[in-house]
N, C-alpha and C positions, 0 to 999 in steps of 0.2 A: 322375274326370272323363273323358268320352269324348274319344278322340284323333281327329285328322283329318289326313290327309296333304294337303300343298299339291298342287293339281291334281286332287283327287278329283272324280269325276263321279257325278251322280245323275240320275234322270229328272226330278224336280221339286225346285226350291229354294223353300221357303216362308220368307219373312223376316218374323219377328215371330210370337210365340206368344200374341197377344191373342185376343179373342173370334172374330174372323174367321179368323185364321191357324190357330188350333187346330182349327176346323171343317175348313178346307181340308186340313191335314195329316192329320187323322183320317179324312176321307173318301177321300183319295188312297191312304193307306197301307193301307186295307182290302183293296186288291188286292195280294196277296203278290208279284206279279210286277213291281210298281212300286216303285222305290227313291226315298225321300223324305228330304230333309234339312230339318229345322226349326231355324231359328236364332233365338235369343232373347238380347238384351243383358243381361237381368236374371238372377236366380237362382231358387231353389226357391220354390214356393208352400206348402211344408210347414212353416208357421210359425203360431203361435196367432193373430196379428193378421190373417192371411188366412183361416184356417179358421173363425174365429168372426166372423160378419158384424157383430156388435155392436162389435167392436174396430176397425172400418175406419179411423177417424181416426188410429189409432196408426201407420198406414203412411205418412202424410204426412211429408215431410222425412226420409225414410229412403232406403236404397239400393234400395227397391222403387219409386222414382219418379225420373223425370228432373225435377229441380227447376228448371224453366224460369220465367222472368219475362217478362212483356210489357213493351213499350216504354212510357215515360210517355205518358199519354193526356190531351191538353188538355181533352177533354170530361168527364174524371173528376178535374178539379182537379189534373192532372199526376201522378196516382197511377200506380204500377207494380203491376200485379196479379200475384200468384203464379199460375203457369199450368202446374201439374204434369201430367205424363203418366206412365202406369204403365210400370214396367220390372221385370217379373216374369213367370214362367210363368202364363199366364191373362190377362195385361194388365189392363185396367180391370175385367174380370170377376172378378179376384182381390182388388181393393182398393176397389171401390165399395161403395155402401150396400145392394146386394143387390136392387135393384128390377128387375122384369121389365116393360118397357113397350114394346109392339110397334109403336107408331106409328099414326097416324090414317089413315082411308080417304083423305082429301085429300092426305096426304103421298105415299102410294104412287101414287095416280092422277096426282098432279102429276109424279112422277118418270117415269111412263110417257109422259106428254104431252111432257115435255122431251126424252126420248130417242127418242120414236117407237116404243117397244118395249112391247107389252102385257104382256110377262113381268114387268115391274115394277109393273103395276097391282094394285089392292087385291085383286081376286078371286083372282088367281094367287098373290100373296104370302100371302093368307090360307090357301090350301091348303098352302103350304110351312110356314107356322107350325104348322098342324095336325100335320104330320109331325115337326116339331122338338120339340113339346111332349109331356111326360107330365103332363097336367093333373090335379091332385088337388083340385078344387073342385067346385062345382055343375055337373053335366053341361050342356054346350052343344054338341051334336054339329055344329051348323052352323059354329061358330067356334073350338072348342077341340079339341085332339087328345090322344090318350093313346098311351102306348107309345113315344114319341120319346125322344131322348137327354137332353133338358133337363127335369129334375124341377121343375115349377112348381106353386105352391100359393098360396092366399090367405095374407096375413100372419097369423102365429099370435100368440097371447097379446096380443090387442089391448087396450091400456089405455084406460080411459074418456076420456082426453084426446083420443084420435083419433076416437072416436065423437062426442064433443062438437064437434070440429072439423068433422065432416061435418054435424052438426045445424046448426052455425053457417052453413055454406055453403048448406044447404037454406033457411035463413031469408032468404038474399039472392036466392033464386030459382034456385039450382043444383040440379038433380034428382039423386037418388041412384040408383046402379046397383049390381048385385050383384057386379061385377068391374070392375077398372080397365082391363081389355082387353075383348075381346068386343064386345058391343053398344055400350058407351060410346064405342068408337073409331069409331063411325059417326054420332055426334052432336056438335054444336058445344059443348055444355055438359054437365057432369056431374061427379059426385064418387063416390068409392068407397074401400073398403079396398084397399090395394096388393096386387099379386101379387109374389111373391118366388121366388128360385131357391135356397132353403135347405131342408135336410131334417134334422129333429131337431136344429136349431140349428147345423148345419154347412153352410158354403157349398158349393154344387154349381156351380162355375164352368164355363164352356164347355170350358176345358182339361181339367178333371176329367171332364166329361160325355163328351167326344169322344175323349180320349186317356188318361185316368187309368188305365184297365185295359188299355191297349194300348201304353204307352210302350216296352215291351220287344219290340215286333214286330221281327223280324230285318231287315225292309226299311225300318225307320224309324230315323233318327239324329236325336237331339235334342241340340243344342248350347246350353248356357247360358253366360253370361258372354262372349258373342260378339257384336260389334257390326258391322253391315253398313255398309261405307264407301261403296260405289258399285256400280252395275250395270255389268257388262262387256258392251259392245255391239260387234259386228263386222258390217259390211255391212248395217246396219239391223236387226239381229237380236240379241236378248239371248242371250248365251251362258253367263253365269254371274254371280257377284258376287265382289267383294273384301270380305273380312271381317278384322276385327282380333280376335285371340285371344291372350291372354297377352302382349300388347304387340307381337305380330308380325302382319304383313299376309300373308294367304293368299288364294289364288284357288281357288274351287270352281266347277264347271261343271254345266250342265244340258243333257241331251240332249233334254229336253222344253221346259218353260217355267219362268220365274222369276215368282214371285208376291210382291209387296210388300204386307205387312200390318203396317206399322210405325206406323200412326196418323196423325192429321191434321197433326201437326207433323213427325215424322220421315220419313214417306213423301215429301212434297214436297222435303225437304232432301236425301234420297238421290237422288231424280230429278235435282235441280239439280247435285249433285256428279258425277252421271253424264253431264252435258252435255245434259240434257233439261229445257228451261225457256225463259224469255225470253232472246233473244240478247244484248241489252244487259247484262242483269244477269250472265249467265254470263261474258261477256268481261271484265267488271269484276273478276272473280276469276281471270282467266287460264284459265278452263275451256273447252276446245274444244267448240264447239256440235255436238252429235250430232243433236238434233231441236229445232227452234224451236217451243215450246209456251208461249206467254205466260201461259196460265192456271195453270200450275204454281205453287202457293203462294197463289194468289188465292182470293177467295170464302170466306175463313175464316168459318164460322158457329159460333155457340155461344149458349146461353141466357144472358141477362143477368139475374143474380139480385140482389135488393135486399131484405134481410131486415128484418123489423119485430119488435119485442120488447115483451112485456108482463111485468110483475111478477106472480109467482104468490103466492098467500097462503102464509104460513109453515106453516100446518097441512095443506096439501094434499100428497098423495103423488104424485110425478111418476114417469114410467117411468125405469128405470135405463139403458135403451138410448138411444143418440143417433140412432137411425134413425126416420124417419117411417114410419107404417103407414097413412096416409091420404093421399089426393090429390084435388085439385079442378082442373077445367079450365073455362075459359070463353073466349069470343071477344072480338075487337076490332071495334067497329062500323065502323072504317075499313077493315077487311080481312075482309069476310064470307066464310064458307065452312067454316072449321074452327077449332078452339081455337087461340088464340095465347098464352094464359097457363096456367101450371101452378103449383100452390101445394102445398107440403109443410109439415108442422107437426112440430116437434121440441121436446123438453124442453131447458131451458138456454138460454143466450144464444149465438148464432152470427152475429156481425156483423163488419164490417171493423174494422181497427185504428182508423181515423179515427172511426167511429161509436162504438166502445167508449170512446174518449177523450172524445168530446163528450157522450155519454149513458152514464155508467157503469152497467154492468148490475147488477141486484140479485142477491142470493144465490140466490133462487129465481126462475126465469124460464121463459117459453116463447117460442119464436120461430116466427113464420109466415114462410115463405120463398117469396114469389112470384117468378116468372121470366117473362121476355118472349122470344118468338121475334122477333129484331130484323130490321129492314130493313137496318140497318148491317152491313157485312161488313168483314173485316180481311184481313191478308196475312201469310204466312210467307216470310221471306227468309233467305238464308245470311248468316252473319257472317264466314265464312272457309271454307277447304276442309278444315279439320281435322274429322273425323267426330265428335269429342267437343266441338266448339265449339257452344254453344247458339245456335240460330237466332234471328234477330230476329223478334219477334212483335208485330204491330200488331193488337189485337183489333178496332179500329174502334168499340168500344162507344159508343153514343149519338152517333155522328157524323151520323146522320140525325135532324133535329129531330122527325120523326114518332115516333121511338122514345121521346123524352122525354115527349111527350104521352101515348103509350100506357102508359108505365111509371107516370106519375103517376095515371092512371086505375086501374091495377092496385093501387097503394098504397091508394087510397081504398076499393076493394072489400075489400082485405085488412083494412083497419082496421074496416070494417063487420062482417066476419066475426069478427075478434078481439074486438070490443066487443059482440058479440051476447050475448043472454041465455044461450044454450046454452054459451058458453065462460066465462061469468062465474065459475064455480067454480075455473077455472084461470088467469084473467086479471083480476087485481084492479085493475091500473093500467097505462095505456099509457105506455111508457118511450121508445121510439124508433120512429117519430116521435111527436110529440104535438102537441096543438092549439097554434097560434100560431107554429110554426116555418116557415122557408122550405123547403117541400117539395122544390123543385128542387135546392137546395143539399144537402139531406139525400140525395136520390137520387144525386147525383154523388159523394158520399162513401161511399154505401152499396154501390154496384155491385161485385159480385164474379162469378166464373165458377161454373157448375155442372159444369165439366169435361166438357162435351158437345161438344167440338171436332169439327168435320167440314167437308167441302166443298172442301178444298184440292187435290183431284185429281178434280174432279167429272165425272160422266157428262154427255153431251150431244152435240149435232151442230154447235154453233157454234164460232167460232174461239177461244173461251176454254175450251172443254171439253178435258179432259185424257185421259179414257178414253171409249170408246164404250159402248153398252149391254151389250156382252159383256165389259166391264171391261178391254179391251185398250188399252194406251197407244197413242195415235194416232201412227202413223208408225214404230213399233217393233214388230217381230214377236216373238212368244213372251214378251212382258212384260205382265203384268196387275197391277192393283191391286185388293185385296180388303180393305177396311176402311172406316171411316166417312168417310174423305176423299172417297169417290166420291159421297156423297149430295149432291144439288144444294143442299139446305138442311136445317137441323136439324129433326128430327122433333119432335112436340109435347112429348115428354118425354125420358127417358133413352135413350141411344143404344146400349146394349149389345145389346139384343135385335135392333135393326135390323142391327147389325154381324154377329151370328150369321146373320141372314138373308142378308146379302151373302156371307158365307163359304159358305153352302149353295148360293147361286146360282153362285158361282165354281166350286165343286166340280162342279156339274152341267155347266157349260160346258167344264171341263177333261176330263171323262170321257165326254162324249157321243160 
């Protein structure tokens, strides 16, 4: 285990080894004259359930996650959702389902509009993605890059279930594209085989891509099993962080900058424990106010997932992997512009405990998993000053009635796809929901998370924004946030690739 002296000083402190933090630490430490400390609360990623992407569910409820739970939600029949966040080298990029989803044109152009900074617009982001990717699919020089650190390819060994799911989507008017990124991310509606960041069946996480061959750099120190308690601020400037290691509190300092990359739950919690947040809330815990930023912890965004199940015929062969290899996107008529729904298909039954009890899953099943980008937002609050105390999480799911209407429309389209002729060889009988039931009650019992939490330290220029377009925490010098918490709203699909992009942008800003 790497040792560290109390009071040690580095040029940069990067807190969190997730998709964005790994990028920042990798880019900064490429300069041999720059000393970088990377702090991660979790442990090694060198375990089979991480390296084999097909085993990703085995990481849930282990020490590779913070096993958070959301508050009871009156809009979900008072259910408490499990709300895990990754806790391992590589963060979510080490324990997710391996999907590479870059975000839609309207996502990035929307961020540019909110921040007033064209660097976040689609055209500039597209150029960064081209530098990030090492694309091993059909060439698309205008949109896809080669030679970058992230090995990206179309999903391999695609089972007929997934091509049938695309056929079913096409039968409802959703056009098919050659890639889930590229041109599709410039259209409102489309379906495709997924892109993934696996190579020869082995996960190529951002940590492995940016740091795997460089973790032994003499100017880079990687500390695992180390939790960030708070940022040290003096005279309006971040000077270091307090960390908990082997049960002891240590202080480490930065001659340059501190970067928080702890994710959409832990980043706002660390800011609040540091005295950066809403005055009233901080004083309620006896925390001296360093900077009044009422937006810290607010604007929690996430996809609202509500799975639908069909019984599969006994004699049909289903994929052994629990990962989807196809995806469909479509829009919401009440919010024109970009896709608002994303749909994945997996073998087996993957539903909430309440739905499983109400509609017992058959031995052979397939699940179509639609999700909505909600209008509803939630909030992350402290439950105490202990850095190991789980924050209070209010997802806000379905608190906006418009989300209920949109979700019900998504269920109807999902049923249309699941009951299509194309999927009939794999979907013999609709199990949940089915004709004659109260769909709204089904929805409230079915809702779960896709673990795409973001938005709780969002970029912007208004009084609820936490960071500016250069990712600097407002009112605090030499403190930046680089993770999905800066995104003003959730992208149309998975948030790992956008987090890598945020990490690249942060590294650009720190080294220019």
